[in-house]
C-alpha positions in Angstrom: 69.6 33.4 22.1 70.3 32.0 25.5 69.3 34.9 27.8 65.7 34.7 28.9 63.8 37.9 28.1 63.5 39.6 31.5 61.9 43.0 31.4 63.4 45.8 33.4 62.7 49.5 33.7 65.0 50.2 30.8 64.2 47.0 28.8 60.6 46.5 27.5 58.8 43.2 27.6 59.2 43.0 23.8 62.7 43.9 22.7 61.7 43.6 19.1 59.8 46.9 19.2 56.2 47.6 18.3 53.3 48.6 20.6 50.9 45.7 20.3 51.8 44.4 23.8 51.5 47.4 25.9 48.2 46.9 27.7 48.3 45.2 31.1 46.1 42.0 31.2 45.8 42.3 35.0 46.9 38.8 35.9 50.1 37.5 37.6 51.5 35.8 34.4 52.1 37.8 31.2 52.2 36.3 27.7 50.1 34.7 25.0 49.6 31.0 24.3 49.6 29.1 21.0 47.6 25.9 21.8 48.2 24.2 18.5 51.7 23.8 17.0 53.5 21.0 15.3 57.1 21.7 16.1 58.3 18.2 15.3 56.4 17.6 12.0 59.6 16.6 10.3 59.4 13.3 12.2 55.8 12.7 11.1 54.3 11.4 7.9 56.9 8.6 7.6 59.8 11.2 7.9 60.1 11.8 4.2 57.2 14.1 3.2 57.8 17.2 5.3 61.0 19.0 4.6 63.3 20.9 7.0 64.3 20.5 10.6 63.6 22.8 13.5 67.3 22.8 14.4 70.5 21.0 13.6 72.1 19.5 16.7 75.6 19.8 15.3 75.5 23.4 14.2 74.4 26.9 15.3 74.0 30.3 13.8 74.2 30.5 10.0 75.5 27.0 9.8 72.4 25.8 11.6 70.2 27.4 8.9 72.3 25.8 6.2 72.0 22.3 7.6 68.5 22.4 8.9 66.8 24.3 6.1 68.7 23.2 3.0 67.0 22.8 -0.4 64.1 20.4 -0.5 65.2 18.9 -3.8 66.1 15.5 -2.3 62.5 14.6 -1.5 60.4 17.2 -3.5 62.6 17.3 -6.6 60.7 14.7 -8.6 57.4 16.6 -8.5 55.8 18.8 -11.1 53.6 21.0 -8.9 55.1 21.1 -5.5 53.9 24.6 -4.7 50.7 24.7 -6.7 49.6 28.1 -5.5 52.5 29.7 -7.5 53.9 26.9 -9.6 57.4 26.9 -8.1 59.4 23.7 -8.5 61.3 22.1 -5.6 64.2 24.0 -4.2 64.3 27.0 -2.0 65.6 27.0 1.5 69.1 28.1 2.5 70.8 30.4 1.5 68.3 32.3 -0.7 64.9 31.2 0.8 63.1 32.3 -2.3 60.5 29.5 -2.5 60.0 28.9 1.2 59.2 29.8 3.8 56.1 31.6 2.6 52.6 31.9 4.0 51.2 29.3 1.6 53.6 26.5 2.2 52.2 23.3 3.5 55.2 20.9 3.7 58.2 23.0 4.5 59.6 23.9 7.9 58.2 27.2 9.3 59.2 26.8 13.0 63.0 26.8 12.9 64.5 27.4 16.3 65.5 31.0 15.6 61.9 31.7 14.5 60.5 30.1 17.6 62.8 32.2 19.7 61.6 35.4 17.9 58.0 34.4 18.7 59.1 34.0 22.3 60.7 37.4 22.2 57.4 38.8 20.9 55.4 37.5 23.9 54.8 33.8 23.3 55.0 32.2 26.7 53.2 28.9 26.3 53.0 26.6 23.3 51.3 23.2 22.9 53.6 21.0 20.8 51.3 18.3 19.2 52.5 15.1 17.7 50.7 14.7 14.3 50.5 12.2 11.6 48.6 11.1 8.5 49.0 7.4 7.5 48.0 8.0 3.9 50.6 10.7 3.4 53.2 8.6 5.3 52.6 5.5 3.4 52.8 7.1 0.0 55.9 9.2 0.5 58.8 6.6 0.4 58.8 6.5 4.3 62.0 6.2 6.2 60.2 6.1 9.6 57.3 4.0 10.8 54.0 5.2 9.4 51.6 4.3 12.2 50.3 7.0 14.6 51.7 5.4 17.8 55.2 5.3 16.4 54.9 8.9 15.1 53.8 10.1 18.6 56.8 8.4 20.2 59.3 9.9 17.7 57.9 13.4 18.0 57.8 13.5 21.8 61.4 12.3 21.9 62.3 14.9 19.3 60.8 17.7 21.3 62.6 16.6 24.5 65.9 16.4 22.5 65.5 20.0 21.2 64.8 21.3 24.7 68.0 19.5 25.9 69.9 21.0 23.0 68.8 24.6 23.9 69.9 23.9 27.5 73.3 22.8 26.3 73.6 26.0 24.3 72.7 28.0 27.3 75.0 26.5 29.9 73.3 23.3 31.2 70.1 21.6 32.4 67.1 23.9 32.8 69.1 26.9 31.8 67.5 27.4 28.4 64.7 29.7 27.5 62.6 26.7 26.3 61.3 24.2 28.9 58.7 21.4 29.0 55.9 21.7 31.6 54.4 18.5 32.9 52.1 20.1 35.4 50.4 23.5 36.0 53.0 24.3 38.6 55.8 23.6 36.1 54.2 25.9 33.6 53.7 28.6 36.1 57.3 28.4 37.3 58.7 28.4 33.8 56.7 31.5 32.8 57.5 33.3 36.0 61.2 32.7 35.1 60.4 34.5 31.8 60.8 31.4 29.7 58.7 29.6 27.2 56.6 26.6 28.5 56.0 23.7 26.2 53.0 21.4 26.7 53.3 18.0 25.0 50.2 16.9 23.1 48.8 14.6 20.5 46.6 15.1 17.4 46.4 11.9 15.3 43.7 10.0 13.5 44.0 6.8 15.4 44.9 6.9 19.1 46.3 3.5 20.1 46.5 2.6 16.4 42.8 1.7 16.7 41.7 3.0 13.3 38.1 1.7 13.4 35.6 0.9 16.2 36.0 -2.8 15.1 39.7 -2.7 15.9 39.0 -1.7 19.5 36.0 -4.0 19.8 38.1 -6.9 18.7 41.0 -6.0 21.0 38.7 -5.9 24.0 36.6 -8.9 22.9 33.5 -6.6 23.0 33.9 -6.2 26.8 33.5 -2.6 28.0 35.5 -3.2 31.2 38.3 -4.6 29.1 38.0 -1.6 26.7 38.4 0.7 29.7 41.5 -1.1 30.8 43.0 -1.0 27.3 42.2 2.7 26.9 43.5 3.4 30.3 46.8 1.6 29.5 47.2 3.7 26.3 46.6 6.9 28.3 49.1 5.9 30.9 51.7 5.2 28.2 51.0 8.7 26.8 51.1 10.3 30.2 54.4 8.6 31.0 55.8 10.1 27.8 54.8 13.5 29.1 51.7 14.0 27.0 49.1 16.2 28.7 46.9 17.5 25.9 45.0 15.3 23.5 42.7 15.8 20.5 40.7 12.5 20.6 39.4 12.7 17.1 41.3 14.2 14.1 40.6 14.2 10.3 38.8 10.8 10.1 36.3 8.8 12.0 38.0 6.5 14.5 37.4 4.0 17.2 36.0 6.7 19.5 33.6 8.7 17.3 32.9 10.9 14.3 35.0 13.7 12.8 33.8 17.1 11.6 33.0 17.1 7.9 34.2 20.3 6.0 36.3 19.1 3.1 35.3 16.2 0.8 38.9 15.3 0.0 39.3 14.1 3.6 36.7 11.4 2.9 39.4 9.8 0.7 41.7 9.7 3.8 38.8 8.3 5.9 38.2 5.5 3.4 42.0 4.7 3.2 42.2 4.4 7.0 38.8 3.1 8.0 37.6 1.4 4.8 34.3 3.2 4.7 32.9 6.6 3.5 31.2 9.1 5.7 27.5 9.1 6.5 25.9 12.5 6.7 22.7 13.9 8.3 20.9 17.2 7.8 22.2 19.8 10.3 20.5 22.8 8.7 18.8 23.9 11.9 22.2 24.3 13.6 23.5 26.6 10.9 25.4 24.1 8.8 25.2 25.0 5.1 28.1 22.9 3.7 27.1 20.2 1.2 29.4 17.4 0.1 27.7 17.2 -3.3 28.8 20.8 -3.9 32.4 19.8 -3.1 32.5 17.2 -5.9 34.3 19.3 -8.5 37.3 19.7 -6.2 37.6 16.0 -5.2 40.0 14.9 -7.9 42.0 18.1 -7.9 42.4 18.0 -4.1 43.3 14.3 -4.2 45.9 15.1 -6.8 47.3 17.9 -4.7 47.3 15.6 -1.6 49.3 13.0 -3.6 51.8 15.6 -4.9 52.4 17.0 -1.5 52.9 13.5 -0.1 56.4 13.5 -1.7 55.8 10.5 -3.9 57.9 10.7 -7.0 55.7 10.6 -10.1 56.8 11.5 -13.6 53.4 13.0 -14.4 50.4 13.7 -12.3 47.3 13.4 -14.4 44.1 11.7 -13.5 44.9 8.2 -14.7 48.4 7.9 -13.1 47.2 9.8 -9.9 44.4 7.3 -9.4 46.5 4.3 -10.2 49.4 5.5 -8.0 47.6 4.7 -4.7 46.4 1.1 -4.6 42.7 0.9 -4.4 42.2 4.6 -5.0 40.5 4.1 -8.4 37.8 2.0 -6.7 37.4 4.7 -4.0 37.2 7.6 -6.4 34.9 5.9 -8.9 32.7 4.5 -6.1 32.2 7.9 -4.4 28.6 9.1 -4.7 27.8 12.5 -3.2 25.0 12.3 -0.6 21.6 13.4 -2.0 20.3 14.4 1.4 18.9 18.0 1.4 19.9 20.7 3.8 23.4 21.0 5.4 25.7 18.0 5.7 27.2 17.0 9.0 28.6 13.7 10.2 25.9 11.3 11.5 28.4 9.7 13.8 28.9 11.1 17.3 30.9 9.8 20.3 30.4 6.1 20.8 30.7 4.2 24.0 34.5 3.9 23.6 34.8 7.6 23.1 32.9 8.3 26.3 35.2 5.9 28.1 38.2 7.7 26.6 37.0 11.1 27.9 36.2 9.7 31.3 39.7 8.2 31.6 41.3 11.4 30.4 39.4 13.3 33.1 40.6 10.8 35.8 44.1 11.7 34.8 43.6 15.5 34.7 44.4 15.6 31.0 43.5 18.5 28.7 40.8 17.6 26.3 40.7 19.3 22.9 37.3 19.0 21.2 38.3 20.5 17.9 37.8 18.2 14.8 35.0 16.4 16.6 31.7 16.1 14.7 28.9 18.3 15.9 27.3 15.4 17.6 30.6 14.3 19.2 31.2 17.8 20.5 27.8 18.1 22.1 28.2 14.8 23.9 31.6 15.8 25.1 30.2 19.0 26.5 27.4 17.1 28.2 29.9 14.9 29.9 32.1 17.8 30.9 29.2 19.7 32.4 28.1 16.7 34.4 31.6 16.7 36.0 32.3 20.5 35.8 35.5 19.6 33.8 36.9 22.2 31.5 37.3 21.5 27.8 39.3 23.4 25.2 39.5 24.1 21.4 43.0 24.5 20.1 42.4 25.9 16.6 38.8 26.8 15.8 36.7 28.4 13.1 33.4 29.9 14.3 30.2 29.1 12.5 28.7 32.6 12.9 31.6 34.0 10.9 31.4 31.7 7.9 29.4 32.4 4.8 25.8 31.5 5.1 22.3 32.2 3.7 18.7 31.0 4.0 18.7 29.0 0.8 20.5 25.7 0.1 24.0 26.2 -1.3 24.7 25.6 -5.0 28.0 26.9 -6.4 26.7 26.8 -10.0 23.6 29.0 -9.3 23.2 32.6 -8.2 22.8 32.6 -4.4 23.0 34.9 -1.4 26.1 33.3 0.1 28.6 35.7 -1.5 31.1 32.9 -2.3 31.6 30.3 -4.9 33.8 28.1 -2.7 31.9 25.6 -0.6 34.8 25.3 1.9 34.0 28.8 3.0 30.4 28.0 3.7 29.3 27.3 7.3 30.3 23.8 8.3 30.3 21.7 11.4 34.0 22.2 12.1 33.1 25.8 12.9 32.0 25.9 16.5 28.5 27.1 17.3 28.0 30.1 19.6 26.3 28.0 22.2 29.2 25.6 22.2 31.7 28.4 22.9 29.5 29.7 25.7 29.3 26.3 27.3 33.1 26.1 27.2 33.3 29.5 28.8 31.0 28.4 31.7 33.2 25.4 32.3 36.3 27.6 32.6 37.8 26.2 29.4 39.8 27.8 26.5 38.9 28.7 22.9 41.7 29.3 20.4 41.0 30.9 17.0 42.8 29.2 14.1 45.5 31.7 13.0 44.6 31.4 9.3 40.8 32.0 9.3 40.9 32.4 5.5 38.3 34.4 3.7 35.3 34.7 6.1 32.0 36.5 6.1 33.1 38.0 9.4 31.3 40.0 12.1 29.0 42.0 10.0 26.1 39.5 10.3 26.3 38.6 14.0 28.2 41.4 15.8 28.2 44.5 13.6 29.1 46.7 16.5 32.5 44.9 16.8 33.0 44.8 13.0 33.6 48.6 13.1 36.8 48.0 15.0 38.5 46.7 11.8 39.2 49.6 9.5 39.1 47.6 6.3 38.9 43.8 6.0 41.2 42.0 3.7 40.6 38.3 2.7 42.8 35.8 4.4 44.9 38.2 6.4 45.3 39.5 9.9 41.9 41.2 9.6 40.2 37.8 9.4 41.8 36.6 12.6 41.1 40.0 14.3 37.3 39.4 13.6 37.5 35.8 14.9 39.4 36.9 18.0 37.0 39.7 18.8 34.1 37.2 18.4 35.7 34.7 20.8 36.6 37.3 23.4 33.0 38.5 23.4 31.6 34.9 23.7 34.1 33.9 26.4 33.6 37.0 28.6 37.0 38.5 28.1 39.2 35.6 29.1 40.2 32.1 28.0 41.0 33.1 24.4 44.3 32.0 22.8 45.5 31.4 19.3 46.0 28.2 17.4 48.7 28.6 14.7 48.6 25.0 13.4 52.2 25.7 12.3 53.7 22.9 10.3 50.3 21.2 10.2 49.6 21.4 6.4 47.7 24.7 7.0 48.5 28.0 5.4 49.3 31.1 7.5 47.7 34.5 7.2 48.6 36.4 4.0 49.6 40.0 3.5 47.4 43.1 3.3 49.8 44.8 0.8 51.7 43.9 -2.2 51.0 41.4 -5.0 49.7 38.7 -2.7 47.3 40.9 -0.9 43.7 39.6 -0.2 44.9 36.2 -1.4 42.0 34.5 0.4 39.7 35.8 -2.4 41.9 34.9 -5.4 40.2 31.6 -6.5 36.6 32.6 -5.6 34.5 33.7 -8.6 32.0 35.5 -6.4 34.8 37.3 -4.4 37.2 38.1 -7.1 35.4 41.3 -8.2 35.7 42.6 -4.6 39.4 41.6 -4.1 41.0 44.7 -5.6 38.7 47.0 -3.6 39.8 45.3 -0.4 43.5 45.7 -1.4 43.1 49.4 -2.3 41.4 50.1 1.1 44.4 48.9 3.1 46.4 51.5 5.1 48.7 51.7 8.1 51.0 48.8 7.5 53.6 47.7 9.9 56.7 50.0 10.2 60.1 48.4 10.5 63.4 49.9 11.8 65.4 48.6 8.9 64.7 49.2 5.2 63.8 46.2 3.0 66.9 44.5 1.6 65.5 41.6 -0.5 63.9 43.1 -3.6 63.9 40.0 -5.7 61.2 38.7 -8.1 59.8 36.0 -5.8 58.0 38.6 -3.6 56.3 40.3 -6.5 54.6 37.7 -8.7 51.0 37.8 -9.8 48.7 35.9 -7.4 45.6 35.2 -9.3 42.4 36.9 -10.5 41.2 40.1 -8.9 44.7 41.2 -7.7 47.3 43.3 -9.4 48.1 43.0 -13.1 51.5 41.7 -14.2 52.5 45.3 -14.9 51.5 46.4 -11.5 53.5 43.5 -10.0 56.6 44.7 -11.9 56.0 48.2 -10.5 56.0 46.8 -7.0 59.2 45.0 -7.8 60.8 48.3 -9.1 59.8 50.2 -6.0 61.3 47.5 -3.8 64.6 47.8 -5.7 64.6 51.6 -4.9 63.6 51.0 -1.3 66.4 48.5 -0.9 68.9 51.0 -2.3 69.5 49.3 -5.6 70.2 51.8 -8.4 70.4 50.3 -11.9 72.6 53.1 -13.1 75.2 52.3 -10.4 74.7 48.7 -9.5 74.8 45.5 -11.5 72.4 42.7 -10.6 74.1 39.8 -8.8 73.4 36.3 -10.1 71.2 35.6 -7.1 68.7 38.2 -8.3 67.5 35.6 -10.8 66.3 32.0 -10.5 68.7 29.2 -11.4 68.3 28.3 -15.1 67.3 24.7 -15.2 64.7 22.7 -17.1 62.0 23.3 -14.5 62.6 27.1 -14.3 63.7 27.9 -17.8 60.5 29.6 -19.0 60.2 31.5 -15.7 63.8 32.6 -15.9 63.4 33.9 -19.5 60.4 35.9 -18.5 62.2 37.5 -15.6 65.2 38.4 -17.7 63.0 40.0 -20.4 61.0 41.9 -17.7 64.1 43.1 -15.8 65.0 46.0 -18.1 61.5 47.4 -17.8 61.6 47.0 -14.0 65.0 48.7 -13.8 63.8 51.6 -15.9 61.0 52.2 -13.5 63.4 52.0 -10.6 65.7 54.5 -12.4 62.8 56.9 -12.9 62.1 56.8 -9.2 65.7 57.5 -8.3 65.7 60.5 -10.7 62.4 61.8 -9.3 63.7 61.6 -5.7 67.0 63.3 -6.5 67.7 67.0 -6.3 68.4 67.2 -10.0 66.4 69.0 -12.6 66.1 67.8 -16.1 65.3 69.4 -19.4 62.5 68.3 -21.6 65.1 67.0 -24.1 66.8 64.9 -21.5 63.4 63.5 -20.3 62.4 62.7 -23.9 65.4 60.5 -24.2 64.3 58.2 -21.4 62.2 55.1 -21.9 58.5 55.4 -21.6 58.4 53.6 -18.2 61.3 55.6 -16.8 59.5 58.9 -17.8 56.3 57.6 -16.3 58.0 56.7 -13.0 59.6 60.1 -12.9 56.4 62.0 -13.5 54.4 59.7 -11.1 56.7 60.2 -8.2 57.8 63.8 -8.7 54.4 64.8 -9.8 52.7 63.1 -6.9 55.1 64.7 -4.5 54.7 68.2 -5.8 51.2 68.0 -7.1 52.3 69.0 -10.6 49.9 68.6 -13.6 51.6 67.0 -16.6 50.3 66.6 -20.2 50.6 63.0 -21.1 49.4 60.8 -24.0 46.8 58.1 -23.1 49.3 55.2 -22.5 51.7 57.4 -20.6 48.9 58.8 -18.4 47.7 55.2 -17.7 51.2 54.2 -16.6 51.7 57.3 -14.5 48.5 56.6 -12.7 49.5 53.0 -12.1 52.9 53.9 -10.7 51.6 56.7 -8.6 49.0 54.4 -7.0 51.7 51.7 -6.3 54.0 54.3 -4.9 51.3 55.7 -2.6 50.4 52.2 -1.4 54.1 51.5 -0.6 54.2 54.6 1.6 51.0 53.4 3.3 52.7 50.2 4.3 54.8 52.1 6.8 52.4 52.8 9.6 52.3 54.7 12.8 53.5 52.0 15.2 56.8 52.0 17.1 59.0 50.3 14.5 59.8 46.6 14.7 63.1 44.9 14.0 63.0 42.8 10.9 63.3 39.0 10.8 66.1 37.9 8.4 67.4 34.5 7.1 70.6 34.0 5.2 72.7 36.7 3.6 69.8 38.4 1.7 66.4 37.2 2.8 64.3 39.5 5.0 60.7 39.3 5.9 57.9 41.9 5.9 54.4 41.1 7.1 53.1 43.8 4.8 54.1 42.0 1.5 55.0 38.5 2.7 52.2 37.8 5.2 53.2 35.5 8.0 55.9 33.5 6.2 57.1 31.7 9.3 56.5 31.3 13.0 58.9 34.0 14.0 56.6 36.6 12.4 54.0 36.2 15.2 55.1 39.6 16.6 54.7 41.2 13.2 51.3 39.6 12.9 50.2 40.9 16.3 51.5 44.4 15.4 49.4 44.2 12.2 46.4 43.4 14.3 47.1 46.6 16.2 47.6 48.6 13.0 44.4 47.4 11.3 42.2 48.5 14.2 42.6 46.6 17.4 43.7 48.6 20.4 46.3 47.4 22.9 43.4 47.0 25.3 41.6 44.7 22.8 44.7 42.5 22.8 45.0 42.4 26.6 42.9 39.2 26.8 45.4 37.4 24.5 48.3 38.4 26.8 46.6 36.6 29.7 46.0 33.4 27.7 49.0 31.6 29.0 47.7 32.3 32.5 44.2 31.2 31.6 45.5 27.9 30.2 47.3 27.1 33.4 44.2 28.0 35.5 42.2 25.6 33.3 44.9 22.9 33.8 44.7 23.5 37.6 41.0 23.0 37.5 41.4 19.7 35.5 43.9 18.5 38.1 41.5 19.3 40.9 38.5 17.7 39.2 40.6 14.5 38.5 41.2 14.2 42.3 37.5 14.6 43.0 36.6 12.0 40.3 39.0 9.5 41.7 37.9 9.8 45.3 
């Protein structure tokens, strides 16, 4: 892991394989940029909510995995619903990795050092490591570190520097490692020219300077704008001295500088906790906003419950009464909430205030990189006005795009028939989704736009750019196809350059799900309006990512049912059976090891019993496949002695291969059709790309983008290959592979503008 990836005539740029990276972007620096990553999140949130370290300083190799990614039982073990998407209790991690990492996890490490290295091998050349925090989460998770934002920044910046030093030590000394921090554009350029990964230190917190409310800053400066400028300048100088160069001035809540984008009503709870006041909205219908807070009301208590559960607080039971009473003052907050009655589309009435304008001016004086994501629509427009007056580039680090979200001409109502096509208000066009004109203004300034990696279930290009929509062979909710549409949109609006990705890794954001398997089209699983379309999207998927190595981990955790509209439990068992065959497990020859089943404890007893009861059926299907794929022939009498499911698998696979017609009873015919369909879909997972090497962890766990989605950061290469396989050409991806270069060019411009401003 110590040798920088230096391409030669006999060694390609991407040693992992694949063909997604082949097009030449036509610029001096090659490689893509992730402008939004939280690599030190284990030091955020009070240090006791997020589980897993990015590395262990005392261990390397398999021992490093063991010590950095052990079971999360110590802090998550007292919870009932720690992984609410699938109902798994706490645990997972080394050595089996059966609960996490997975694409839905929010509070477990997904950017371990080996996975970061694999992303680098796949073409990542610049990553913004942002210090993050949430004081509500930190305060309510038995914190072992300071909970305020300023302390969290200091700890995470120090942590990133320590990890870079550790990599250097492993590689022979100072600056010898493949991972280096860039403090200037020239640093970044030199690091990438040396075929290493440049890290930009940044900040994304709710309360810069620990000024949670405008009143806090007003009191600190005695309502004197000159004094405010001095205080804000001092804070920026402190951050700059730490090495911070990229800042998101406004995060999830209103703060001393301005208003946040409103797109999820649960976050109003956080806003009240931090600032003491609810949001005030205005009608933004004319700008395309369709989101309404009053339509988000049904999810408020459930989302608050989930937020508390994920905070790591130990609670014997999480029902409404104890949940509300658990956080001091939350009962008053919840019961006092009244959804706005304003008609139209709801957006934050608060924009950038005078302190926010001073903050941006002072950042420009220092040549710092200004990320305008999370700003309210009004804040964003003011920031763009200021930047245009000074010709200073701005950036977005992890964006949605309003044109791609669900929308219609009538007001949204989740309980009534509408033309939106979704029953989930969070999918409806909101102010956090950047407008087309905002993106175009960023382009003219020479800035950067980064599409959030997990776009979720979006309406896509069909409404605004149908000519680009045809590039995607078949969309699949919440997968690589969603990001492909967002990326194509951004490239078009930005004129073919200045487009990166924003993973939001370790930032309480899911990652893209799989196009195949039992979790396919997961983005539609809880949406009443989209559920009827989910199976159709799954069935249309073809050309999955091919790997050099066969799958080795065939266990149950990869093949569970994932909600309405997807595969039935029987189909999930068939997927499991096919995986056993693909991994070389033959029930007639092999005995299941203990690790094939979950530990039998109180929390997992019912699940374990179900798995034991199902396993014989699954093994019989696997055995039928083995027999069908063998050279043997069997008499009718022999076949009649097999179980129904074994016969069905035999007929499905051998019959499908040879095209034979078989007379079957109704139930047998149904089962044969099911197994045949799953078998065919498994074959379609193995596409026409140059095969990739698999990512693995521990003695058994391997990862497959087709059935696991993007389970961890090291699967970025697999994700990019999936983009290629679902319709994007290498030429389509060329702008992405100049994004590290474009970021440095933007940074250069910021540095020049700072000198001009200060003259």
